[in-house]
C-alpha positions as CSV (number, residue, x, y, z in Angstrom):
1,M,0.0,0.0,0.0
2,T,1.2,3.5,-0.9
3,Q,2.1,5.6,2.1
4,T,-0.2,8.5,2.7
5,R,0.7,11.9,4.1
6,I,-1.3,14.4,6.0
7,G,-0.9,18.1,5.4
8,V,-2.4,21.5,4.7
9,V,-2.9,23.3,1.4
10,G,-3.2,27.0,1.2
11,I,-4.9,28.5,-1.9
12,V,-5.1,32.2,-2.7
13,I,-7.3,33.1,-5.7
14,T,-6.5,36.6,-7.0
15,D,-8.8,36.3,-10.0
16,R,-12.0,35.2,-8.2
17,K,-14.3,36.1,-11.0
18,N,-12.7,33.9,-13.6
19,Q,-11.1,31.1,-11.5
20,S,-13.4,30.3,-8.6
21,A,-15.4,27.7,-10.6
22,N,-12.2,26.1,-12.0
23,V,-10.8,25.8,-8.5
24,N,-14.0,24.3,-7.2
25,N,-14.1,21.8,-10.1
26,I,-10.5,20.6,-9.3
27,L,-11.3,20.4,-5.6
28,S,-14.3,18.2,-6.4
29,E,-12.1,16.0,-8.5
30,Y,-9.9,15.4,-5.5
31,A,-12.6,15.2,-2.9
32,Q,-11.4,11.8,-1.7
33,I,-8.2,13.3,-0.3
34,I,-9.8,16.4,1.3
35,I,-10.6,15.9,5.0
36,G,-11.7,19.5,5.7
37,R,-12.0,22.8,3.9
38,M,-12.4,26.4,4.9
39,G,-12.9,29.1,2.4
40,I,-12.9,32.9,3.1
41,P,-13.9,35.5,0.5
42,Y,-11.7,38.5,1.3
43,R,-14.0,40.9,-0.6
44,E,-12.1,44.1,0.4
45,K,-9.0,42.8,-1.5
46,N,-11.0,40.9,-4.1
47,L,-9.3,37.6,-3.1
48,G,-10.5,34.1,-2.2
49,V,-8.5,32.2,0.4
50,I,-9.0,28.4,0.9
51,A,-7.4,26.2,3.5
52,L,-7.5,22.5,3.1
53,I,-6.7,19.6,5.4
54,I,-5.7,16.7,3.2
55,E,-4.6,13.0,3.4
56,G,-3.3,11.2,0.3
57,N,-0.2,9.9,-1.4
58,T,2.3,12.3,-2.8
59,D,1.2,11.7,-6.4
60,E,-2.4,12.6,-5.6
61,I,-1.5,15.7,-3.6
62,G,1.1,16.8,-6.2
63,A,-1.4,16.4,-9.1
64,M,-4.0,18.4,-7.3
65,A,-1.6,21.2,-6.3
66,G,-0.2,21.2,-9.9
67,K,-3.6,21.6,-11.5
68,L,-4.5,24.4,-9.1
69,G,-1.2,26.1,-9.5
70,S,-1.4,26.0,-13.3
71,L,-4.5,28.3,-13.2
72,K,-3.7,32.0,-13.8
73,G,-4.5,34.0,-10.7
74,V,-4.2,31.0,-8.3
75,Q,-1.3,30.5,-5.9
76,V,-0.9,27.2,-4.0
77,K,1.4,26.2,-1.1
78,T,1.5,22.7,0.6
79,A,3.0,21.5,3.8
80,L,3.0,17.7,4.4
81,V,4.1,15.5,7.2
82,S,4.6,11.7,7.2
83,K,1.8,9.8,8.8
């Protein structure tokens, strides 16, 4: 069995108007590795901030982060620990 890792993913969406739906579609695609999610619309700065608690193998986590990070106006950071 592949080793899973637990971690957090921080997502900042600077182009909420054009990218929010795309971000949500990707997160839905990887719902099986998402344990918890908190999203905050920072309207004063026209930003969206999402914090995820995740558990998955490094391939799954990397694929999700890569897809999110490839979107223009979306920044992603991950922090993982071994389980």
